mmCIF file as gemmi writes it, N, C-alpha and C atoms, coordinates in Angstrom:
data_model
loop_
_atom_site.group_PDB
_atom_site.id
_atom_site.type_symbol
_atom_site.label_atom_id
_atom_site.label_alt_id
_atom_site.label_comp_id
_atom_site.label_asym_id
_atom_site.label_entity_id
_atom_site.label_seq_id
_atom_site.pdbx_PDB_ins_code
_atom_site.Cartn_x
_atom_site.Cartn_y
_atom_site.Cartn_z
_atom_site.occupancy
_atom_site.B_iso_or_equiv
_atom_site.pdbx_formal_charge
_atom_site.auth_seq_id
_atom_site.auth_asym_id
_atom_site.pdbx_PDB_model_num
ATOM 1 N N . MET Axp A 1 ? -34.521 -7.416 85.678 1 0 ? 1 A 1
ATOM 2 C CA . MET Axp A 1 ? -33.428 -7.496 86.62 1 0 ? 1 A 1
ATOM 3 C C . MET Axp A 1 ? -33.352 -8.884 87.253 1 0 ? 1 A 1
ATOM 4 N N . THR Axp A 2 ? -34.498 -9.536 87.393 1 0 ? 2 A 1
ATOM 5 C CA . THR Axp A 2 ? -34.496 -10.873 87.98 1 0 ? 2 A 1
ATOM 6 C C . THR Axp A 2 ? -33.637 -11.824 87.159 1 0 ? 2 A 1
ATOM 7 N N . ALA Axp A 3 ? -33.757 -11.743 85.856 1 0 ? 3 A 1
ATOM 8 C CA . ALA Axp A 3 ? -32.953 -12.608 84.986 1 0 ? 3 A 1
ATOM 9 C C . ALA Axp A 3 ? -31.47 -12.3 85.139 1 0 ? 3 A 1
ATOM 10 N N . ALA Axp A 4 ? -31.125 -11.032 85.256 1 0 ? 4 A 1
ATOM 11 C CA . ALA Axp A 4 ? -29.722 -10.647 85.419 1 0 ? 4 A 1
ATOM 12 C C . ALA Axp A 4 ? -29.167 -11.167 86.738 1 0 ? 4 A 1
ATOM 13 N N . LEU Axp A 5 ? -29.96 -11.063 87.795 1 0 ? 5 A 1
ATOM 14 C CA . LEU Axp A 5 ? -29.516 -11.569 89.091 1 0 ? 5 A 1
ATOM 15 C C . LEU Axp A 5 ? -29.382 -13.092 89.084 1 0 ? 5 A 1
ATOM 16 N N . ASN Axp A 6 ? -30.358 -13.772 88.501 1 0 ? 6 A 1
ATOM 17 C CA . ASN Axp A 6 ? -30.295 -15.235 88.436 1 0 ? 6 A 1
ATOM 18 C C . ASN Axp A 6 ? -29.09 -15.708 87.622 1 0 ? 6 A 1
ATOM 19 N N . ALA Axp A 7 ? -28.846 -15.055 86.506 1 0 ? 7 A 1
ATOM 20 C CA . ALA Axp A 7 ? -27.693 -15.418 85.678 1 0 ? 7 A 1
ATOM 21 C C . ALA Axp A 7 ? -26.39 -15.135 86.42 1 0 ? 7 A 1
ATOM 22 N N . SER Axp A 8 ? -26.349 -14.043 87.166 1 0 ? 8 A 1
ATOM 23 C CA . SER Axp A 8 ? -25.149 -13.706 87.939 1 0 ? 8 A 1
ATOM 24 C C . SER Axp A 8 ? -24.881 -14.735 89.026 1 0 ? 8 A 1
ATOM 25 N N . LYS Axp A 9 ? -25.932 -15.197 89.679 1 0 ? 9 A 1
ATOM 26 C CA . LYS Axp A 9 ? -25.762 -16.238 90.697 1 0 ? 9 A 1
ATOM 27 C C . LYS Axp A 9 ? -25.267 -17.536 90.063 1 0 ? 9 A 1
ATOM 28 N N . ARG Axp A 10 ? -25.849 -17.891 88.931 1 0 ? 10 A 1
ATOM 29 C CA . ARG Axp A 10 ? -25.534 -19.17 88.291 1 0 ? 10 A 1
ATOM 30 C C . ARG Axp A 10 ? -24.154 -19.182 87.636 1 0 ? 10 A 1
ATOM 31 N N . ILE Axp A 11 ? -23.821 -18.106 86.931 1 0 ? 11 A 1
ATOM 32 C CA . ILE Axp A 11 ? -22.598 -18.063 86.124 1 0 ? 11 A 1
ATOM 33 C C . ILE Axp A 11 ? -21.454 -17.366 86.851 1 0 ? 11 A 1
ATOM 34 N N . GLY Axp A 12 ? -21.826 -16.369 87.643 1 0 ? 12 A 1
ATOM 35 C CA . GLY Axp A 12 ? -20.823 -15.557 88.324 1 0 ? 12 A 1
ATOM 36 C C . GLY Axp A 12 ? -20.957 -14.112 87.886 1 0 ? 12 A 1
ATOM 37 N N . TYR Axp A 13 ? -20.914 -13.236 88.856 1 0 ? 13 A 1
ATOM 38 C CA . TYR Axp A 13 ? -21.112 -11.804 88.626 1 0 ? 13 A 1
ATOM 39 C C . TYR Axp A 13 ? -20.141 -11.236 87.596 1 0 ? 13 A 1
ATOM 40 N N . GLN Axp A 14 ? -18.884 -11.609 87.664 1 0 ? 14 A 1
ATOM 41 C CA . GLN Axp A 14 ? -17.882 -11.075 86.74 1 0 ? 14 A 1
ATOM 42 C C . GLN Axp A 14 ? -17.894 -11.755 85.379 1 0 ? 14 A 1
ATOM 43 N N . LYS Axp A 15 ? -18.521 -12.919 85.286 1 0 ? 15 A 1
ATOM 44 C CA . LYS Axp A 15 ? -18.512 -13.675 84.031 1 0 ? 15 A 1
ATOM 45 C C . LYS Axp A 15 ? -19.797 -13.541 83.224 1 0 ? 15 A 1
ATOM 46 N N . VAL Axp A 16 ? -20.864 -13.054 83.835 1 0 ? 16 A 1
ATOM 47 C CA . VAL Axp A 16 ? -22.152 -12.987 83.161 1 0 ? 16 A 1
ATOM 48 C C . VAL Axp A 16 ? -22.082 -12.063 81.942 1 0 ? 16 A 1
ATOM 49 N N . THR Axp A 17 ? -22.775 -12.446 80.894 1 0 ? 17 A 1
ATOM 50 C CA . THR Axp A 17 ? -22.79 -11.661 79.652 1 0 ? 17 A 1
ATOM 51 C C . THR Axp A 17 ? -24.226 -11.251 79.319 1 0 ? 17 A 1
ATOM 52 N N . ARG Axp A 18 ? -24.348 -10.341 78.385 1 0 ? 18 A 1
ATOM 53 C CA . ARG Axp A 18 ? -25.68 -9.959 77.903 1 0 ? 18 A 1
ATOM 54 C C . ARG Axp A 18 ? -26.416 -11.18 77.375 1 0 ? 18 A 1
ATOM 55 N N . HIS Axp A 19 ? -25.69 -12.018 76.673 1 0 ? 19 A 1
ATOM 56 C CA . HIS Axp A 19 ? -26.3 -13.224 76.095 1 0 ? 19 A 1
ATOM 57 C C . HIS Axp A 19 ? -26.836 -14.141 77.2 1 0 ? 19 A 1
ATOM 58 N N . ASP Axp A 20 ? -26.084 -14.314 78.267 1 0 ? 20 A 1
ATOM 59 C CA . ASP Axp A 20 ? -26.538 -15.136 79.398 1 0 ? 20 A 1
ATOM 60 C C . ASP Axp A 20 ? -27.839 -14.59 79.978 1 0 ? 20 A 1
ATOM 61 N N . ILE Axp A 21 ? -27.89 -13.287 80.126 1 0 ? 21 A 1
ATOM 62 C CA . ILE Axp A 21 ? -29.073 -12.647 80.693 1 0 ? 21 A 1
ATOM 63 C C . ILE Axp A 21 ? -30.25 -12.766 79.739 1 0 ? 21 A 1
ATOM 64 N N . ALA Axp A 22 ? -29.992 -12.571 78.455 1 0 ? 22 A 1
ATOM 65 C CA . ALA Axp A 22 ? -31.05 -12.709 77.457 1 0 ? 22 A 1
ATOM 66 C C . ALA Axp A 22 ? -31.626 -14.125 77.455 1 0 ? 22 A 1
ATOM 67 N N . LEU Axp A 23 ? -30.766 -15.134 77.534 1 0 ? 23 A 1
ATOM 68 C CA . LEU Axp A 23 ? -31.243 -16.515 77.596 1 0 ? 23 A 1
ATOM 69 C C . LEU Axp A 23 ? -32.091 -16.748 78.839 1 0 ? 23 A 1
ATOM 70 N N . GLU Axp A 24 ? -31.645 -16.229 79.96 1 0 ? 24 A 1
ATOM 71 C CA . GLU Axp A 24 ? -32.371 -16.382 81.225 1 0 ? 24 A 1
ATOM 72 C C . GLU Axp A 24 ? -33.759 -15.742 81.14 1 0 ? 24 A 1
ATOM 73 N N . ALA Axp A 25 ? -33.828 -14.584 80.471 1 0 ? 25 A 1
ATOM 74 C CA . ALA Axp A 25 ? -35.083 -13.838 80.379 1 0 ? 25 A 1
ATOM 75 C C . ALA Axp A 25 ? -35.947 -14.263 79.194 1 0 ? 25 A 1
ATOM 76 N N . GLY Axp A 26 ? -35.359 -15.011 78.267 1 0 ? 26 A 1
ATOM 77 C CA . GLY Axp A 26 ? -36.103 -15.412 77.077 1 0 ? 26 A 1
ATOM 78 C C . GLY Axp A 26 ? -36.321 -14.268 76.105 1 0 ? 26 A 1
ATOM 79 N N . VAL Axp A 27 ? -35.336 -13.38 76.012 1 0 ? 27 A 1
ATOM 80 C CA . VAL Axp A 27 ? -35.408 -12.233 75.104 1 0 ? 27 A 1
ATOM 81 C C . VAL Axp A 27 ? -34.142 -12.203 74.242 1 0 ? 27 A 1
ATOM 82 N N . SER Axp A 28 ? -34.083 -11.238 73.332 1 0 ? 28 A 1
ATOM 83 C CA . SER Axp A 28 ? -32.91 -11.111 72.475 1 0 ? 28 A 1
ATOM 84 C C . SER Axp A 28 ? -31.783 -10.369 73.193 1 0 ? 28 A 1
ATOM 85 N N . ASP Axp A 29 ? -30.569 -10.627 72.735 1 0 ? 29 A 1
ATOM 86 C CA . ASP Axp A 29 ? -29.401 -9.905 73.265 1 0 ? 29 A 1
ATOM 87 C C . ASP Axp A 29 ? -29.571 -8.402 73.06 1 0 ? 29 A 1
ATOM 88 N N . ASN Axp A 30 ? -30.163 -8.027 71.919 1 0 ? 30 A 1
ATOM 89 C CA . ASN Axp A 30 ? -30.341 -6.6 71.619 1 0 ? 30 A 1
ATOM 90 C C . ASN Axp A 30 ? -31.242 -5.91 72.629 1 0 ? 30 A 1
ATOM 91 N N . LEU Axp A 31 ? -32.251 -6.611 73.107 1 0 ? 31 A 1
ATOM 92 C CA . LEU Axp A 31 ? -33.129 -6.01 74.097 1 0 ? 31 A 1
ATOM 93 C C . LEU Axp A 31 ? -32.372 -5.718 75.387 1 0 ? 31 A 1
ATOM 94 N N . VAL Axp A 32 ? -31.517 -6.635 75.793 1 0 ? 32 A 1
ATOM 95 C CA . VAL Axp A 32 ? -30.697 -6.413 76.987 1 0 ? 32 A 1
ATOM 96 C C . VAL Axp A 32 ? -29.789 -5.205 76.754 1 0 ? 32 A 1
ATOM 97 N N . SER Axp A 33 ? -29.205 -5.12 75.577 1 0 ? 33 A 1
ATOM 98 C CA . SER Axp A 33 ? -28.324 -3.987 75.241 1 0 ? 33 A 1
ATOM 99 C C . SER Axp A 33 ? -29.081 -2.668 75.244 1 0 ? 33 A 1
ATOM 100 N N . ASN Axp A 34 ? -30.356 -2.686 74.859 1 0 ? 34 A 1
ATOM 101 C CA . ASN Axp A 34 ? -31.152 -1.455 74.87 1 0 ? 34 A 1
ATOM 102 C C . ASN Axp A 34 ? -31.324 -0.912 76.285 1 0 ? 34 A 1
ATOM 103 N N . TYR Axp A 35 ? -31.437 -1.796 77.25 1 0 ? 35 A 1
ATOM 104 C CA . TYR Axp A 35 ? -31.618 -1.361 78.637 1 0 ? 35 A 1
ATOM 105 C C . TYR Axp A 35 ? -30.299 -0.978 79.294 1 0 ? 35 A 1
ATOM 106 N N . TRP Axp A 36 ? -29.247 -1.688 78.968 1 0 ? 36 A 1
ATOM 107 C CA . TRP Axp A 36 ? -27.927 -1.425 79.554 1 0 ? 36 A 1
ATOM 108 C C . TRP Axp A 36 ? -26.924 -1.308 78.42 1 0 ? 36 A 1
ATOM 109 N N . GLY Axp A 37 ? -26.48 -0.104 78.16 1 0 ? 37 A 1
ATOM 110 C CA . GLY Axp A 37 ? -25.591 0.138 77.042 1 0 ? 37 A 1
ATOM 111 C C . GLY Axp A 37 ? -24.234 -0.535 77.167 1 0 ? 37 A 1
ATOM 112 N N . THR Axp A 38 ? -23.712 -0.581 78.381 1 0 ? 38 A 1
ATOM 113 C CA . THR Axp A 38 ? -22.387 -1.173 78.571 1 0 ? 38 A 1
ATOM 114 C C . THR Axp A 38 ? -22.445 -2.232 79.673 1 0 ? 38 A 1
ATOM 115 N N . MET Axp A 39 ? -21.488 -3.109 79.667 1 0 ? 39 A 1
ATOM 116 C CA . MET Axp A 39 ? -21.405 -4.122 80.714 1 0 ? 39 A 1
ATOM 117 C C . MET Axp A 39 ? -21.113 -3.464 82.063 1 0 ? 39 A 1
ATOM 118 N N . THR Axp A 40 ? -20.403 -2.348 82.055 1 0 ? 40 A 1
ATOM 119 C CA . THR Axp A 40 ? -20.147 -1.623 83.296 1 0 ? 40 A 1
ATOM 120 C C . THR Axp A 40 ? -21.465 -1.158 83.907 1 0 ? 40 A 1
ATOM 121 N N . GLN Axp A 41 ? -22.34 -0.582 83.092 1 0 ? 41 A 1
ATOM 122 C CA . GLN Axp A 41 ? -23.642 -0.144 83.581 1 0 ? 41 A 1
ATOM 123 C C . GLN Axp A 41 ? -24.471 -1.336 84.066 1 0 ? 41 A 1
ATOM 124 N N . LEU Axp A 42 ? -24.426 -2.404 83.314 1 0 ? 42 A 1
ATOM 125 C CA . LEU Axp A 42 ? -25.186 -3.594 83.672 1 0 ? 42 A 1
ATOM 126 C C . LEU Axp A 42 ? -24.717 -4.167 85.001 1 0 ? 42 A 1
ATOM 127 N N . ARG Axp A 43 ? -23.423 -4.329 85.16 1 0 ? 43 A 1
ATOM 128 C CA . ARG Axp A 43 ? -22.897 -4.876 86.417 1 0 ? 43 A 1
ATOM 129 C C . ARG Axp A 43 ? -23.173 -3.943 87.602 1 0 ? 43 A 1
ATOM 130 N N . ARG Axp A 44 ? -23.082 -2.636 87.369 1 0 ? 44 A 1
ATOM 131 C CA . ARG Axp A 44 ? -23.381 -1.672 88.431 1 0 ? 44 A 1
ATOM 132 C C . ARG Axp A 44 ? -24.83 -1.838 88.89 1 0 ? 44 A 1
ATOM 133 N N . ASP Axp A 45 ? -25.749 -1.951 87.938 1 0 ? 45 A 1
ATOM 134 C CA . ASP Axp A 45 ? -27.156 -2.1 88.294 1 0 ? 45 A 1
ATOM 135 C C . ASP Axp A 45 ? -27.444 -3.442 88.956 1 0 ? 45 A 1
ATOM 136 N N . ILE Axp A 46 ? -26.786 -4.484 88.5 1 0 ? 46 A 1
ATOM 137 C CA . ILE Axp A 46 ? -26.939 -5.793 89.141 1 0 ? 46 A 1
ATOM 138 C C . ILE Axp A 46 ? -26.507 -5.699 90.598 1 0 ? 46 A 1
ATOM 139 N N . MET Axp A 47 ? -25.356 -5.1 90.841 1 0 ? 47 A 1
ATOM 140 C CA . MET Axp A 47 ? -24.85 -5.031 92.207 1 0 ? 47 A 1
ATOM 141 C C . MET Axp A 47 ? -25.706 -4.11 93.068 1 0 ? 47 A 1
ATOM 142 N N . ARG Axp A 48 ? -26.144 -3.005 92.528 1 0 ? 48 A 1
ATOM 143 C CA . ARG Axp A 48 ? -27.021 -2.118 93.297 1 0 ? 48 A 1
ATOM 144 C C . ARG Axp A 48 ? -28.28 -2.868 93.739 1 0 ? 48 A 1
ATOM 145 N N . HIS Axp A 49 ? -28.852 -3.617 92.822 1 0 ? 49 A 1
ATOM 146 C CA . HIS Axp A 49 ? -30.062 -4.372 93.15 1 0 ? 49 A 1
ATOM 147 C C . HIS Axp A 49 ? -29.754 -5.474 94.156 1 0 ? 49 A 1
ATOM 148 N N . ALA Axp A 50 ? -28.627 -6.128 94.002 1 0 ? 50 A 1
ATOM 149 C CA . ALA Axp A 50 ? -28.236 -7.179 94.95 1 0 ? 50 A 1
ATOM 150 C C . ALA Axp A 50 ? -28.081 -6.603 96.347 1 0 ? 50 A 1
ATOM 151 N N . VAL Axp A 51 ? -27.491 -5.418 96.464 1 0 ? 51 A 1
ATOM 152 C CA . VAL Axp A 51 ? -27.311 -4.782 97.767 1 0 ? 51 A 1
ATOM 153 C C . VAL Axp A 51 ? -28.67 -4.385 98.346 1 0 ? 51 A 1
ATOM 154 N N . ARG Axp A 52 ? -29.539 -3.812 97.524 1 0 ? 52 A 1
ATOM 155 C CA . ARG Axp A 52 ? -30.867 -3.402 98.012 1 0 ? 52 A 1
ATOM 156 C C . ARG Axp A 52 ? -31.694 -4.592 98.494 1 0 ? 52 A 1
ATOM 157 N N . THR Axp A 53 ? -31.551 -5.728 97.827 1 0 ? 53 A 1
ATOM 158 C CA . THR Axp A 53 ? -32.386 -6.884 98.158 1 0 ? 53 A 1
ATOM 159 C C . THR Axp A 53 ? -31.68 -7.892 99.059 1 0 ? 53 A 1
ATOM 160 N N . GLY Axp A 54 ? -30.418 -7.646 99.372 1 0 ? 54 A 1
ATOM 161 C CA . GLY Axp A 54 ? -29.678 -8.546 100.259 1 0 ? 54 A 1
ATOM 162 C C . GLY Axp A 54 ? -29.308 -9.874 99.628 1 0 ? 54 A 1
ATOM 163 N N . LEU Axp A 55 ? -29.007 -9.868 98.348 1 0 ? 55 A 1
ATOM 164 C CA . LEU Axp A 55 ? -28.629 -11.091 97.633 1 0 ? 55 A 1
ATOM 165 C C . LEU Axp A 55 ? -27.159 -11.4 97.93 1 0 ? 55 A 1
ATOM 166 N N . LEU Axp A 56 ? -26.954 -12.136 99.004 1 0 ? 56 A 1
ATOM 167 C CA . LEU Axp A 56 ? -25.617 -12.328 99.568 1 0 ? 56 A 1
ATOM 168 C C . LEU Axp A 56 ? -24.628 -12.954 98.6 1 0 ? 56 A 1
ATOM 169 N N . GLU Axp A 57 ? -25.06 -13.921 97.832 1 0 ? 57 A 1
ATOM 170 C CA . GLU Axp A 57 ? -24.146 -14.612 96.919 1 0 ? 57 A 1
ATOM 171 C C . GLU Axp A 57 ? -23.521 -13.644 95.912 1 0 ? 57 A 1
ATOM 172 N N . VAL Axp A 58 ? -24.32 -12.762 95.356 1 0 ? 58 A 1
ATOM 173 C CA . VAL Axp A 58 ? -23.823 -11.801 94.371 1 0 ? 58 A 1
ATOM 174 C C . VAL Axp A 58 ? -23 -10.71 95.062 1 0 ? 58 A 1
ATOM 175 N N . ILE Axp A 59 ? -23.436 -10.264 96.23 1 0 ? 59 A 1
ATOM 176 C CA . ILE Axp A 59 ? -22.67 -9.258 96.974 1 0 ? 59 A 1
ATOM 177 C C . ILE Axp A 59 ? -21.278 -9.794 97.302 1 0 ? 59 A 1
ATOM 178 N N . ALA Axp A 60 ? -21.204 -11.046 97.735 1 0 ? 60 A 1
ATOM 179 C CA . ALA Axp A 60 ? -19.903 -11.649 98.058 1 0 ? 60 A 1
ATOM 180 C C . ALA Axp A 60 ? -18.989 -11.641 96.841 1 0 ? 60 A 1
ATOM 181 N N . GLN Axp A 61 ? -19.529 -11.98 95.69 1 0 ? 61 A 1
ATOM 182 C CA . GLN Axp A 61 ? -18.719 -11.965 94.465 1 0 ? 61 A 1
ATOM 183 C C . GLN Axp A 61 ? -18.219 -10.553 94.175 1 0 ? 61 A 1
ATOM 184 N N . GLY Axp A 62 ? -19.082 -9.565 94.382 1 0 ? 62 A 1
ATOM 185 C CA . GLY Axp A 62 ? -18.693 -8.178 94.159 1 0 ? 62 A 1
ATOM 186 C C . GLY Axp A 62 ? -17.622 -7.708 95.124 1 0 ? 62 A 1
ATOM 187 N N . LEU Axp A 63 ? -17.736 -8.112 96.385 1 0 ? 63 A 1
ATOM 188 C CA . LEU Axp A 63 ? -16.721 -7.736 97.37 1 0 ? 63 A 1
ATOM 189 C C . LEU Axp A 63 ? -15.367 -8.316 97.013 1 0 ? 63 A 1
ATOM 190 N N . VAL Axp A 64 ? -15.354 -9.562 96.612 1 0 ? 64 A 1
ATOM 191 C CA . VAL Axp A 64 ? -14.091 -10.209 96.224 1 0 ? 64 A 1
ATOM 192 C C . VAL Axp A 64 ? -13.486 -9.517 95.006 1 0 ? 64 A 1
ATOM 193 N N . ALA Axp A 65 ? -14.353 -9.066 94.098 1 0 ? 65 A 1
ATOM 194 C CA . ALA Axp A 65 ? -13.874 -8.404 92.876 1 0 ? 65 A 1
ATOM 195 C C . ALA Axp A 65 ? -13.533 -6.931 93.096 1 0 ? 65 A 1
ATOM 196 N N . GLY Axp A 66 ? -13.796 -6.416 94.299 1 0 ? 66 A 1
ATOM 197 C CA . GLY Axp A 66 ? -13.51 -5.006 94.571 1 0 ? 66 A 1
ATOM 198 C C . GLY Axp A 66 ? -14.53 -4.055 93.988 1 0 ? 66 A 1
ATOM 199 N N . ASP Axp A 67 ? -15.742 -4.528 93.783 1 0 ? 67 A 1
ATOM 200 C CA . ASP Axp A 67 ? -16.799 -3.71 93.192 1 0 ? 67 A 1
ATOM 201 C C . ASP Axp A 67 ? -17.184 -2.57 94.145 1 0 ? 67 A 1
ATOM 202 N N . SER Axp A 68 ? -17.224 -1.35 93.63 1 0 ? 68 A 1
ATOM 203 C CA . SER Axp A 68 ? -17.515 -0.189 94.468 1 0 ? 68 A 1
ATOM 204 C C . SER Axp A 68 ? -18.945 -0.21 94.992 1 0 ? 68 A 1
ATOM 205 N N . GLN Axp A 69 ? -19.881 -0.727 94.214 1 0 ? 69 A 1
ATOM 206 C CA . GLN Axp A 69 ? -21.27 -0.798 94.67 1 0 ? 69 A 1
ATOM 207 C C . GLN Axp A 69 ? -21.409 -1.799 95.818 1 0 ? 69 A 1
ATOM 208 N N . ALA Axp A 70 ? -20.717 -2.915 95.738 1 0 ? 70 A 1
ATOM 209 C CA . ALA Axp A 70 ? -20.743 -3.898 96.826 1 0 ? 70 A 1
ATOM 210 C C . ALA Axp A 70 ? -20.142 -3.291 98.084 1 0 ? 70 A 1
ATOM 211 N N . GLY Axp A 71 ? -19.132 -2.462 97.907 1 0 ? 71 A 1
ATOM 212 C CA . GLY Axp A 71 ? -18.496 -1.802 99.039 1 0 ? 71 A 1
ATOM 213 C C . GLY Axp A 71 ? -19.405 -0.83 99.767 1 0 ? 71 A 1
ATOM 214 N N . LYS Axp A 72 ? -20.494 -0.409 99.128 1 0 ? 72 A 1
ATOM 215 C CA . LYS Axp A 72 ? -21.439 0.515 99.747 1 0 ? 72 A 1
ATOM 216 C C . LYS Axp A 72 ? -22.473 -0.197 100.615 1 0 ? 72 A 1
ATOM 217 N N . ALA Axp A 73 ? -22.454 -1.515 100.611 1 0 ? 73 A 1
ATOM 218 C CA . ALA Axp A 73 ? -23.382 -2.268 101.457 1 0 ? 73 A 1
ATOM 219 C C . ALA Axp A 73 ? -23.057 -2.005 102.922 1 0 ? 73 A 1
ATOM 220 N N . SER Axp A 74 ? -24.038 -2.218 103.769 1 0 ? 74 A 1
ATOM 221 C CA . SER Axp A 74 ? -23.802 -2.043 105.205 1 0 ? 74 A 1
ATOM 222 C C . SER Axp A 74 ? -22.758 -3.051 105.676 1 0 ? 74 A 1
ATOM 223 N N . LEU Axp A 75 ? -22.125 -2.733 106.777 1 0 ? 75 A 1
ATOM 224 C CA . LEU Axp A 75 ? -21.113 -3.63 107.334 1 0 ? 75 A 1
ATOM 225 C C . LEU Axp A 75 ? -21.713 -5.004 107.621 1 0 ? 75 A 1
ATOM 226 N N . GLN Axp A 76 ? -22.906 -5.027 108.17 1 0 ? 76 A 1
ATOM 227 C CA . GLN Axp A 76 ? -23.564 -6.299 108.478 1 0 ? 76 A 1
ATOM 228 C C . GLN Axp A 76 ? -23.807 -7.111 107.21 1 0 ? 76 A 1
ATOM 229 N N . LEU Axp A 77 ? -24.285 -6.464 106.168 1 0 ? 77 A 1
ATOM 230 C CA . LEU Axp A 77 ? -24.549 -7.16 104.91 1 0 ? 77 A 1
ATOM 231 C C . LEU Axp A 77 ? -23.253 -7.689 104.303 1 0 ? 77 A 1
ATOM 232 N N . LYS Axp A 78 ? -22.191 -6.897 104.372 1 0 ? 78 A 1
ATOM 233 C CA . LYS Axp A 78 ? -20.895 -7.357 103.852 1 0 ? 78 A 1
ATOM 234 C C . LYS Axp A 78 ? -20.403 -8.571 104.627 1 0 ? 78 A 1
ATOM 235 N N . GLN Axp A 79 ? -20.544 -8.536 105.942 1 0 ? 79 A 1
ATOM 236 C CA . GLN Axp A 79 ? -20.103 -9.671 106.755 1 0 ? 79 A 1
ATOM 237 C C . GLN Axp A 79 ? -20.913 -10.925 106.421 1 0 ? 79 A 1
ATOM 238 N N . GLN Axp A 80 ? -22.218 -10.771 106.29 1 0 ? 80 A 1
ATOM 239 C CA . GLN Axp A 80 ? -23.064 -11.915 105.944 1 0 ? 80 A 1
ATOM 240 C C . GLN Axp A 80 ? -22.698 -12.472 104.578 1 0 ? 80 A 1
ATOM 241 N N . ALA Axp A 81 ? -22.424 -11.578 103.628 1 0 ? 81 A 1
ATOM 242 C CA . ALA Axp A 81 ? -22.069 -12.013 102.279 1 0 ? 81 A 1
ATOM 243 C C . ALA Axp A 81 ? -20.755 -12.779 102.29 1 0 ? 81 A 1
ATOM 244 N N . LEU Axp A 82 ? -19.782 -12.261 103.002 1 0 ? 82 A 1
ATOM 245 C CA . LEU Axp A 82 ? -18.464 -12.931 103.046 1 0 ? 82 A 1
ATOM 246 C C . LEU Axp A 82 ? -18.539 -14.271 103.769 1 0 ? 82 A 1
ATOM 247 N N . GLU Axp A 83 ? -19.442 -14.411 104.724 1 0 ? 83 A 1
ATOM 248 C CA . GLU Axp A 83 ? -19.625 -15.691 105.394 1 0 ? 83 A 1
ATOM 249 C C . GLU Axp A 83 ? -20.095 -16.765 104.415 1 0 ? 83 A 1
ATOM 250 N N . GLN Axp A 84 ? -20.765 -16.345 103.35 1 0 ? 84 A 1
ATOM 251 C CA . GLN Axp A 84 ? -21.215 -17.28 102.316 1 0 ? 84 A 1
ATOM 252 C C . GLN Axp A 84 ? -20.037 -17.967 101.625 1 0 ? 84 A 1
ATOM 253 N N . LEU Axp A 85 ? -18.904 -17.315 101.642 1 0 ? 85 A 1
ATOM 254 C CA . LEU Axp A 85 ? -17.723 -17.848 100.958 1 0 ? 85 A 1
ATOM 255 C C . LEU Axp A 85 ? -17.007 -18.907 101.778 1 0 ? 85 A 1
ATOM 256 N N . MET Axp A 86 ? -17.289 -18.957 103.071 1 0 ? 86 A 1
ATOM 257 C CA . MET Axp A 86 ? -16.56 -19.876 103.963 1 0 ? 86 A 1
ATOM 258 C C . MET Axp A 86 ? -17.256 -21.192 104.105 1 0 ? 86 A 1
């Protein structure tokens, strides 16, 4: 998950691909696909982890994109994340 979060911060939550994550982790694209069957599942898990760990940069991207998992963050966390954009 660390590689997925790092790639999301670097490339952008909505733009990150399995290949980007595989490169970040030093593994094959197929291994990433084995853990997350679809990009929807992958992005959901990335955002859930970002919310749990308070990764503001990724949460902000999710809020802007209308991500439902980002919307479940606490009001304080959402405000802090959006402040990152200003």
